[in-house]
C-alpha positions in Angstrom: 133.9 148.7 83.5 134.2 149.7 79.9 131.3 150.0 77.5 132.6 147.1 75.5 132.7 144.8 78.5 129.2 146.0 79.7 127.8 145.3 76.3 129.3 141.9 76.2 127.8 141.1 79.6 124.4 142.5 78.9 121.7 139.8 78.1 120.7 139.4 74.5 117.3 140.7 73.6 115.0 139.5 70.7 115.0 141.8 67.8 118.4 143.3 68.6 119.9 142.2 65.3 122.4 139.9 66.9 120.7 136.7 65.7 120.6 135.2 69.2 117.2 134.1 70.5 116.7 134.6 74.4 115.9 131.5 76.4 112.5 131.6 78.0 111.7 128.8 80.5 108.0 129.4 80.1 108.0 128.5 76.4 107.6 124.8 75.8 109.1 123.1 72.9 106.5 121.9 70.4 106.1 118.1 70.6 106.4 116.0 67.4 104.0 113.2 66.6 106.7 110.8 67.8 106.9 112.5 71.1 103.1 112.3 71.6 103.2 108.5 70.8 106.0 107.9 73.4 104.1 110.0 76.0 100.9 108.0 75.5 102.7 104.7 75.6 104.4 105.7 78.9 101.2 106.9 80.4 99.3 103.7 79.5 102.1 101.6 80.9 102.1 103.6 84.2 98.3 103.3 84.4 98.5 99.5 84.0 101.2 99.2 86.6 99.1 101.3 89.0 96.1 99.1 88.4 98.1 95.9 88.8 99.3 97.1 92.3 96.1 98.7 93.6 93.4 96.3 92.4 94.5 93.2 94.4 94.4 95.4 97.6 91.0 96.8 96.6 89.6 93.4 95.8 90.6 92.1 99.3 88.9 95.1 100.9 85.6 94.7 99.0 85.7 90.9 99.4 86.0 91.3 103.2 82.7 93.1 103.2 80.9 90.9 100.6 78.8 87.8 100.8 81.1 84.7 100.6 78.8 83.1 98.0 79.2 86.1 95.7 83.0 86.2 96.1 83.2 82.4 95.3 81.0 82.8 92.3 83.2 85.6 90.9 80.5 88.3 91.1 82.6 90.7 93.2 84.8 92.8 90.9 84.7 96.5 91.6 82.0 96.9 94.4 81.0 94.7 97.3 77.9 92.5 97.0 75.5 91.9 99.9 77.6 93.7 102.5 78.2 91.7 105.6 80.5 92.0 108.6 80.5 88.3 109.6 84.2 87.9 108.9 85.2 90.9 111.0 82.8 89.8 113.8 84.5 86.4 113.9 87.9 87.9 113.9 87.4 90.5 116.6 85.2 88.3 118.8 88.4 86.3 119.6 90.2 87.9 122.7 93.5 86.6 121.5 93.4 89.1 118.6 93.5 92.1 121.0 96.3 90.4 123.0 98.2 89.8 119.8 97.7 93.5 118.7 99.1 94.7 122.0 102.1 92.4 121.9 102.9 93.4 118.3 102.6 97.1 119.1 105.0 96.7 122.1 107.4 94.6 120.1 107.3 97.0 117.1 107.7 100.2 119.1 110.3 99.0 121.5 112.2 97.1 118.8 112.3 100.1 116.4 113.5 102.4 119.2 116.4 99.9 120.0 117.1 99.5 116.3 117.4 103.3 115.8 119.4 103.8 118.9 122.0 101.3 117.7 121.9 101.7 114.0 122.2 105.6 113.6 125.2 106.2 116.0 127.0 103.1 114.5 126.5 104.5 111.0 127.6 107.9 112.0 130.8 106.6 113.5 131.6 104.5 110.5 131.1 107.6 108.3 133.8 109.5 110.0 137.1 109.4 108.1 139.2 109.9 111.2 137.8 106.7 112.7 140.6 104.4 111.6 139.1 100.9 112.2 136.0 101.8 110.2 136.9 99.7 107.1 137.7 96.6 109.2 134.5 96.9 111.2 132.4 97.5 108.0 134.0 94.4 106.5 133.1 92.3 109.5 129.5 93.7 109.4 129.2 92.9 105.8 130.4 89.3 106.3 127.3 88.7 108.5 125.1 89.4 105.5 126.4 86.3 103.7 127.2 83.9 106.6 124.7 82.9 109.2 124.6 80.2 111.9 121.2 78.7 110.9 118.0 77.9 112.8 119.3 75.3 115.3 122.4 77.2 116.3 120.4 80.4 116.7 117.8 78.5 118.8 120.5 77.1 121.1 122.1 80.6 121.4 118.9 82.3 122.4 118.1 79.5 124.8 121.6 79.9 126.4 121.0 83.7 126.6 117.6 83.1 128.3 115.6 85.2 125.7 113.5 82.4 124.3 109.8 82.9 125.1 110.4 86.5 126.1 109.9 89.9 124.4 113.6 90.3 123.9 113.7 87.5 121.3 111.9 89.9 118.9 114.3 92.8 119.6 117.9 91.9 120.5 118.9 89.4 117.7 117.9 91.9 115.0 118.9 95.1 116.8 121.3 96.0 113.9 120.5 95.7 110.2 123.7 95.9 108.2 121.9 97.1 105.2 120.4 100.0 107.0 123.8 100.8 108.5 125.2 101.0 105.0 122.4 103.2 103.8 122.7 105.6 106.8 126.5 105.7 106.6 126.3 106.6 102.9 123.8 109.3 103.7 126.1 110.8 106.4 129.1 110.7 104.0 127.4 112.3 101.0 124.7 114.5 102.4 126.2 116.2 105.6 128.9 118.7 104.5 132.1 118.3 106.3 132.3 122.1 106.7 129.5 121.7 109.3 131.8 119.6 111.5 134.7 122.2 111.1 132.3 124.9 112.2 131.1 122.8 115.1 134.7 122.3 116.3 135.3 126.0 116.1 132.3 126.5 118.3 133.6 124.0 120.8 131.1 121.2 120.1 132.2 117.6 120.8 131.3 114.7 118.6 128.2 114.0 120.7 127.1 117.7 120.4 127.7 117.7 116.7 125.8 114.4 116.3 122.7 115.4 118.4 122.5 119.2 117.6 123.5 119.2 113.9 123.5 115.7 112.3 120.2 114.3 113.6 118.1 117.5 112.8 119.5 117.4 109.2 118.7 113.6 108.9 114.9 113.6 109.3 114.4 111.9 105.9 116.9 109.0 106.5 115.6 108.6 110.1 112.0 108.3 108.9 112.8 105.9 106.1 114.9 103.5 108.2 112.5 103.8 111.2 109.6 102.7 109.0 111.7 99.8 107.5 112.4 98.6 111.1 108.8 99.0 112.2 107.3 97.1 109.2 109.9 94.4 109.8 108.8 94.0 113.4 105.1 94.3 112.6 105.3 91.5 109.9 107.6 89.2 112.0 106.0 85.8 111.9 108.8 83.2 112.1 110.2 84.5 115.4 106.9 84.0 117.3 106.3 80.7 115.6 109.7 79.2 116.5 110.8 80.9 119.7 107.5 81.6 121.5 105.5 78.9 123.2 103.4 81.0 125.5 100.1 82.0 123.7 99.9 85.2 125.8 103.2 86.4 124.2 102.4 85.5 120.6 102.5 88.4 118.1 99.5 89.3 115.9 100.7 87.5 112.8 101.0 84.1 114.7 97.6 84.7 116.3 95.9 85.5 112.9 97.5 82.4 111.3 96.2 80.1 114.2 92.8 81.7 113.9 92.7 81.0 110.1 93.8 77.4 110.6 91.0 76.8 113.2 88.5 78.4 110.8 89.6 76.1 107.9 89.9 72.9 110.1 86.5 72.9 111.7 83.4 71.5 110.1 82.2 68.3 108.6 82.1 67.0 105.1 78.4 68.0 104.8 79.0 71.7 105.2 82.6 71.7 103.9 81.8 74.2 101.1 80.1 76.6 103.5 82.9 76.3 106.0 85.5 77.0 103.3 83.5 80.2 102.2 83.4 81.3 105.9 87.1 80.7 106.2 87.8 82.7 103.0 85.9 85.7 104.5 87.8 85.4 107.7 91.0 85.3 105.6 90.1 88.5 103.9 89.3 90.2 107.2 92.6 89.0 108.7 94.5 90.6 105.8 92.8 93.9 106.4 93.2 93.8 110.2 97.0 93.0 109.9 97.8 95.6 107.2 95.5 98.5 108.3 97.9 100.1 110.8 100.7 100.2 108.2 98.3 101.6 105.5 97.3 104.4 108.0 100.9 105.1 109.0 102.4 105.2 105.4 100.7 108.5 104.2 102.3 110.4 107.1 105.7 109.1 106.1 105.3 109.5 102.3 107.0 113.0 102.3 110.1 111.5 103.8 110.1 108.7 101.2 109.9 111.3 98.5 113.0 113.0 100.0 114.8 109.9 100.6 114.5 108.3 97.2 118.1 109.1 96.4 119.5 108.7 99.9 123.1 107.7 99.7 123.3 108.2 95.9 126.3 109.8 94.3 125.8 113.5 94.0 127.2 115.3 90.9 
């Protein structure tokens, strides 16, 4: 290499007389007053959004521990008043709560496992360019997002299949979510390099081997995100139990809590109607905490996957 070429490739140094200022990533550009104003406005707006999201949840928590009279009078704002556990005692004293919890856990775990076992392989197959019918199949899948049979045809179909009043009515009809298939397919197409498949073929791996040994280990983020979507959907499923389940022993937690709340609001005479309504309100707050607590506990463990999966399926530059 000549001296001229070496000098051209050498980095510029401050004070060398060339007039070029070296870039330093550790030196921050000085903010103008306008930049400070924009930063403050953005920070204030973000703070207001965070408060608007978190305060209702915090209020439900402190209201569930507070005296119903203090809650009704508007004295509960940031901290609980006259801490009491009457609402939780009434909720958990009902044996149907525990049966509903068990049913919902079974429906959610088994349903999510079935969803993932069907959705992920389906999305992988539709992401392969050599699979010729994939566009036709994807079109037929997409049509189901806009056209549905309705409540009565679904009820008659489930009855003819013999899944009414069984666990499978929570699992089989919603085994595949077309939206989740589209998200997973986009992830496989854009985030898994095709060179990995070429290398796997050279090593003698079949499609099954490539899927289980290479694709799945690289897809932890999308698996966690879609799995949590499915789990939350099963956990919050209310209409299925209300319409298709008549056996109280098979009702999910959401239906049991709704029935318990109706009983709490419907009992009592006109003389103690106000007190009965206050007790029902406290039971209502307790029911909200009971039904959402498992998801609130689960989410922090899944947060890192959500951070990784914010741009799943997005176009990469």
